[in-house]
C-alpha positions in Angstrom: -10.7 -28.4 23.4 -7.1 -28.7 22.5 -4.4 -27.1 25.1 -3.2 -23.7 23.0 -6.5 -23.6 20.6 -8.8 -20.5 20.7 -12.5 -21.2 21.6 -15.2 -18.1 20.5 -18.8 -17.8 22.7 -21.1 -15.7 21.0 -24.8 -14.6 22.3 -27.1 -13.5 19.5 -30.5 -11.2 20.5 -33.0 -9.3 19.0 -33.4 -5.5 20.2 -36.0 -3.2 18.1 -36.2 -5.2 15.4 -32.2 -5.1 14.8 -30.2 -8.4 15.1 -27.1 -8.2 17.8 -24.3 -10.4 18.5 -21.9 -10.2 21.4 -19.0 -12.4 21.3 -15.6 -13.4 22.8 -12.9 -15.2 22.3 -10.9 -17.1 24.8 -7.6 -19.1 24.3 -7.1 -22.4 26.2 -3.9 -22.8 28.3 -1.2 -25.6 27.4 -1.2 -26.5 30.8 -2.3 -25.5 34.3 0.8 -25.1 35.8 2.0 -21.8 36.6 4.7 -21.3 33.6 2.0 -22.8 31.0 -0.6 -20.1 32.2 1.9 -17.3 32.2 2.9 -18.2 28.5 -0.5 -18.4 27.6 -1.3 -14.8 29.3 1.8 -13.5 27.2 0.0 -14.9 24.0 -3.3 -13.1 25.1 -1.6 -9.8 25.7 0.5 -9.9 22.7 -2.5 -10.2 20.6 -4.5 -7.7 22.3 -1.7 -5.4 20.9 -2.4 -6.6 17.4 -3.3 -3.5 15.4 -2.6 0.1 15.2 -5.7 1.1 13.7 -9.0 -0.3 12.1 -10.4 0.8 8.9 -14.3 0.3 8.5 -15.3 0.4 4.6 -18.8 0.2 2.7 -19.4 0.7 -0.8 -22.7 0.5 -2.4 -22.1 -0.2 -6.3 -24.1 -0.7 -9.4 -22.6 -4.1 -10.9 -24.3 -3.3 -14.1 -22.6 -1.4 -17.1 -25.5 0.6 -17.3 -28.8 1.1 -15.5 -32.5 3.0 -16.2 -35.2 4.4 -14.1 -37.4 1.3 -13.4 -40.7 1.5 -15.9 -42.7 1.7 -12.5 -41.1 4.9 -11.4 -40.8 7.0 -14.4 -44.0 8.7 -14.2 -43.7 9.6 -10.7 -40.1 9.6 -9.9 -39.7 13.4 -10.4 -36.3 12.5 -11.7 -34.7 14.7 -14.7 -33.6 11.5 -17.2 -36.0 8.8 -17.4 -37.4 7.3 -20.5 -34.7 7.3 -23.1 -31.8 7.9 -20.8 -29.5 5.4 -19.2 -27.0 5.8 -16.5 -23.6 4.8 -16.2 -22.8 1.9 -13.5 -19.7 0.7 -12.2 -19.6 -2.6 -14.3 -17.8 -4.4 -11.5 -18.4 -7.2 -8.7 -17.5 -7.4 -5.3 -14.0 -6.5 -4.9 -11.9 -6.3 -1.3 -9.3 -3.8 -2.3 -9.2 -1.0 0.1 -9.0 1.5 -2.5 -9.5 1.6 -6.5 -12.9 0.0 -7.2 -15.6 2.4 -8.4 -19.0 3.1 -6.5 -22.3 5.0 -6.3 -21.7 6.0 -2.4 -18.8 4.8 0.0 -17.6 5.7 3.7 -14.2 4.8 5.2 -14.2 5.0 8.7 -10.8 4.6 10.8 -10.3 3.8 14.7 -7.1 4.3 15.9 -5.8 2.2 18.6 -2.8 4.6 20.0 -4.8 7.8 20.1 -8.5 9.1 20.6 -9.3 10.9 17.0 -10.8 9.0 14.5 -11.0 9.7 10.9 -14.0 9.8 8.4 -13.9 9.9 4.8 -17.5 9.9 2.9 -17.6 9.8 -0.8 -19.6 9.4 -4.0 -19.2 8.6 -7.5 -19.8 10.8 -10.5 -23.7 10.0 -12.0 -23.4 10.3 -15.6 -26.3 10.3 -18.2 -26.6 9.0 -21.4 -29.1 9.5 -24.3 -30.3 6.4 -26.5 -27.6 7.2 -29.1 -24.8 6.6 -26.1 -24.0 10.1 -25.9 -23.6 11.7 -22.2 -25.6 14.5 -21.7 -24.7 15.2 -17.9 -22.6 14.6 -14.9 -23.2 15.1 -11.3 -22.0 14.0 -7.9 -24.6 13.1 -5.3 -24.0 15.2 -1.7 -22.0 13.4 1.0 -24.0 15.5 3.7 -25.7 12.3 4.3 -22.9 10.1 4.9 -21.6 10.1 8.5 -19.1 7.8 10.9 -18.6 8.1 14.6 -17.4 6.4 17.5 -19.8 5.9 20.1 -17.3 4.9 23.5 -14.3 6.7 25.1 -11.3 5.6 24.1 -9.5 2.9 25.8 -6.9 1.3 23.1 -8.9 -2.0 23.6 -12.3 -1.6 22.0 -14.6 1.2 20.4 -18.0 0.7 19.1 -18.9 2.9 16.3 -21.9 3.8 14.1 -22.2 4.3 10.4 -24.5 5.7 7.8 -24.9 5.7 4.1 -27.8 8.2 2.8 -27.0 9.1 -0.7 -29.9 10.3 -3.7 -29.5 10.0 -7.3 -28.1 13.7 -8.2 -31.0 14.3 -10.8 -33.6 12.9 -8.3 -35.4 14.7 -5.7 -33.4 14.6 -2.4 -36.3 15.3 0.0 -39.9 14.7 0.4 -42.3 11.8 -0.8 -40.7 10.9 -4.0 -37.0 10.6 -2.5 -35.0 7.6 -3.3 -31.5 6.6 -2.7 -29.1 4.5 -1.2 -29.7 3.7 2.8 -27.6 2.2 5.0 -26.8 2.4 8.8 -24.4 0.2 11.1 -23.6 -0.4 14.6 -20.2 -2.4 15.3 -17.8 -3.0 18.2 -14.5 -3.4 17.1 -11.3 -4.7 19.1 -7.8 -4.4 18.8 -7.1 -7.8 19.1 -9.2 -8.5 15.9 -12.8 -9.4 17.4 -15.6 -7.6 15.9 -19.5 -7.9 15.7 -21.6 -5.7 13.3 -25.4 -5.3 13.2 -27.8 -2.8 10.9 -30.2 -2.4 8.2 -29.6 -1.6 4.3 -32.1 -0.8 1.6 -31.7 -3.7 -1.1 -30.4 -2.0 -3.7 -28.0 -1.4 -5.5 -25.2 -3.8 -4.7 -23.4 -3.3 -1.2 -20.2 -4.4 0.2 -18.3 -4.2 3.8 -15.2 -4.9 4.8 -12.8 -4.4 7.9 -9.0 -4.3 7.5 -6.8 -4.5 10.2 -3.4 -2.4 9.9 -0.7 -3.8 12.0 2.1 -1.1 10.3 2.4 1.3 7.4 0.0 -0.3 4.6 0.2 -4.2 5.9 -3.1 -5.2 6.7 -5.7 -8.2 7.1 -8.8 -8.1 5.5 -12.3 -9.4 6.6 -15.6 -9.7 4.5 -18.6 -8.6 6.6 -21.2 -8.2 4.1 -22.0 -8.7 0.5 -25.6 -8.4 -1.3 -26.7 -8.3 -4.6 -29.4 -5.8 -5.5 -32.7 -7.3 -5.6 -34.2 -4.8 -7.5 -33.7 -0.9 -8.4 -37.3 -0.4 -6.9 -35.4 -1.1 -3.6 -33.8 2.4 -3.8 -37.5 3.8 -2.7 -37.8 2.9 0.7 -42.0 2.4 0.2 -41.3 -0.4 -2.4 -38.9 -2.6 -0.4 -38.4 -4.0 2.7 -34.8 -3.4 4.2 -32.2 -6.2 4.7 -30.3 -7.0 7.8 -26.7 -6.8 8.3 -25.2 -9.0 10.9 -21.2 -10.6 11.2 -19.0 -11.6 14.0 -15.7 -13.0 14.8 -12.4 -12.0 14.1 -10.4 -10.0 11.2 
């Protein structure tokens, strides 16, 4: 280890089938004399006050321009539009822009480091349905009632544990019961004002998913960290019994 460098320590474990990672970052002093230790302590303290707020953003998107109900589900899905219809996708790849990219369901949670209240911004995209001739026949937005973000620890200005969940169904398909299918995600995260973090959770492997952390120093100035990106395994994964859930796991700094 070099003097003045940072060293990260991590402990990874398994709890109730969900992976968890705990970690911390330590700074190696430039020397062992009092002056060097004081300088190092001041540097660590300055980094601990690095951010004014941290935004946690999750977006679920359909990468393709068009999507259809899988043949295997058409007869049993209970959806209004199946054979002969197609749904408009988001027609894009992954993007770490804070706002702007199209998505099917999204969640932005904001933790502030100078005050206790936090903000929650749930959102769903417009679902557009077209017939075989390319004519739009219907449009509707899915409910955001199943999208939530909340803090799990008291405010101390240094660290905060948060929980997020995204449950959203096709607005033209059943919203409950055995035939319910849709986007399903939950995550737990511990955030630190100095930029340390760990995240763990589970998600249905459809559609595509992306998760980012943004650390704001002032105004719109921010850092960006990619926490999770996954490509859709199959649209059948929108149905929970049809596909094993994927695992979210990341830690480090943002």
